[in-house]
N, C-alpha and C positions, 0 to 999 in steps of 0.2 A: 845185757850187762846185769850182774847181780849186785846185791847190796853188801857192803862190808861195813861192820860196826866196830869202832875202836873206842877205847876208854882212855882218858888221861885225867890226871889230877894235878892241880896247881893251887897252892896256898889254901888247901882245904876244900876247894871246889872240884867237883867231877864234871868232866865234859864227855858227852857222848858224840863222837865224830862219825858222820855218815859219809860214805864214799860210794858213788855210783847212782843207781836208780832206785827210788823208793816207790814200791807198788803195794797194793792192798795185801798181797801175799806175804810181805815182810812185816806187817804191822803187829802181828801177834808177838813175834820175837822182839821187835822194838819196844813194845809195851812191857814185855817181861824185863828187858834190859833197863828200862827207865824205872820200873817199880822195884827192881832188885837193888837199886843203889839209892839209899835214903838221902845221900848228900848230893845227888845229881841236881845241878842247877842250870845246866845248858846243853842244848843240842846244837852242834855245829854242822851247818849245811854247805860249808864253803866248797866241798868237792861232790856235791850232788848234782847230777846232770839232768835228770828228769824225775818228776813225781806224777802220780795220778791223783784223782779227786779225793779218794779215801785217805791218801797220805796227807793231803792238804788239810782235810778235816781233822785228822789226828794232830797235826802241827798246831792248828788253831786251838784245839781242845787242850793240848799240853801247855800252850802259852797262857790260856785262861786259868790253868791250874798252877801257874806260877813258874814254869820252866822258861828259861830264856832261850829264844831261837836266835842263833848267831849266824851271820854271813849268808842269809838266803839270797839267791839271785833275785834280780828285779822282778822277773816274772813269777817267782814263787811268792815273794812278798805281795805283789799285786793280786795274785790269786787268793792268798790268805785273806787280804782285805776284802775282796769281793765276797768270799764265803762268809765272813763276819757281817757283811752287809754295808761295809764302808766303801766309799769310792776314792778315798785319798790314800 
């Protein structure tokens, strides 16, 4: 499955909605999409089915830079916590 990237704006906030599987091969385009939108405040993962370790590292980094990560599945959130070194 490939990755689909959609944009939506609501009350001045821009959301980047990801659908499908996020792999290392998609990160360059995803980084471009995030950086191209100065008002981007959130990445919505509600319809993400799978991620690889590089995608998780990207999400952790994006969150550290102030982007909100919305609707990650339990396994993605747990993996992000582990990458950060948190166990909770």
